[in-house]
Each structure stands twice: as C-alpha cells, then as structure tokens.
C-alpha positions in Angstrom: 33.8 -62.7 72.9 34.5 -63.6 76.5 33.5 -61.5 79.5 37.2 -60.7 80.1 37.5 -59.5 76.5 34.5 -57.3 77.0 35.9 -55.9 80.2 39.2 -55.1 78.4 37.4 -53.0 75.8 35.3 -51.1 78.4 37.8 -48.2 78.9 38.1 -47.7 75.2 34.3 -47.7 74.8 33.9 -45.2 77.7 36.5 -43.0 76.0 34.6 -43.2 72.8 31.3 -42.4 74.6 32.8 -39.3 76.3 34.2 -38.1 72.9 30.7 -38.6 71.3 29.0 -36.7 74.1 31.5 -33.8 73.8 30.9 -33.8 70.0 27.1 -33.7 70.6 27.4 -30.9 73.1 29.5 -28.8 70.7 27.1 -29.5 67.8 24.2 -28.5 69.9 26.0 -25.3 70.9 26.8 -24.5 67.2 23.2 -25.2 66.2 21.8 -22.9 68.9 24.2 -20.1 67.7 23.1 -20.7 64.1 19.4 -20.5 65.0 20.1 -17.3 67.0 21.8 -15.7 64.0 19.0 -16.8 61.7 16.3 -15.4 64.1 18.2 -12.1 64.2 17.7 -11.6 60.5 15.1 -8.9 60.1 13.9 -9.9 56.6 11.5 -12.9 57.0 12.2 -14.3 53.5 16.0 -14.1 54.2 15.3 -16.0 57.4 13.6 -18.7 55.4 16.4 -18.8 52.9 19.0 -19.2 55.7 17.0 -22.0 57.3 16.7 -23.9 54.0 20.4 -23.5 53.3 22.0 -23.9 56.6 19.6 -25.9 58.7 18.0 -28.1 56.1 21.3 -28.3 54.1 19.8 -27.5 50.7 21.9 -26.4 47.8 21.1 -23.0 46.3 19.2 -24.5 43.3 17.2 -26.5 45.8 16.4 -23.4 47.8 15.2 -21.7 44.7 12.9 -24.7 43.8 11.6 -24.9 47.4 10.7 -21.2 47.2 8.9 -21.7 43.9 11.5 -20.7 41.3 13.9 -22.5 39.1 17.5 -21.6 38.4 20.8 -21.6 40.3 19.5 -19.8 43.3 21.9 -16.9 43.0 19.2 -14.3 43.7 18.4 -16.0 47.0 22.0 -16.2 47.9 22.4 -12.5 47.2 19.3 -11.7 49.2 20.7 -13.5 52.2 24.1 -11.8 51.7 22.4 -8.4 51.7 20.3 -9.2 54.8 23.5 -10.3 56.7 25.6 -7.4 55.5 23.3 -4.4 55.3 26.1 -1.8 55.5 27.9 -3.1 52.4 
C-alpha cells in the first residue's frame, strides 16, 4: 500500500477510532453504574451472586457451581431477585 493510499484511509481510521473511544466511554459508564448497583445490595451473598452473573458473565448453573452447589441456579437467581426487590 502506498503512502497516498494510507493517507486516503486516514479519515476513515480516525472516524473508527472516535467511534471506538465513544463506545469504550459508554461501556465504562455502564460498568460503573452496574458496580454501584451491586455495591448497593445489602445482602453480601446477593452481591456475590450479582458479581458472578453480571460482571463475570456466568450462567445461573455456573453461579451455583462457583458457590459450591449443583443444579440450575434458580435458588441463587431468586435470592438476587429478592435482594433487588425487597418490597415485592
């Protein structure tokens, strides 16, 4: 690729870079909000469940295994739901 060809692709590359930077900023903001929500959960085990599920990206069965149990993880899902919606 010639220098001229490289120069011709520069505006597109800069546009892509700006897009990626914006995407990274939005992702960091969402991550910070997620961590804030998790840290606001009063039940320490529910915090751990939320981190495993939504930060580490585990499935519910994987959450159960990580916490020392087998099964579908429904009890952990329900514990988190109860922690997030105490008035229901």
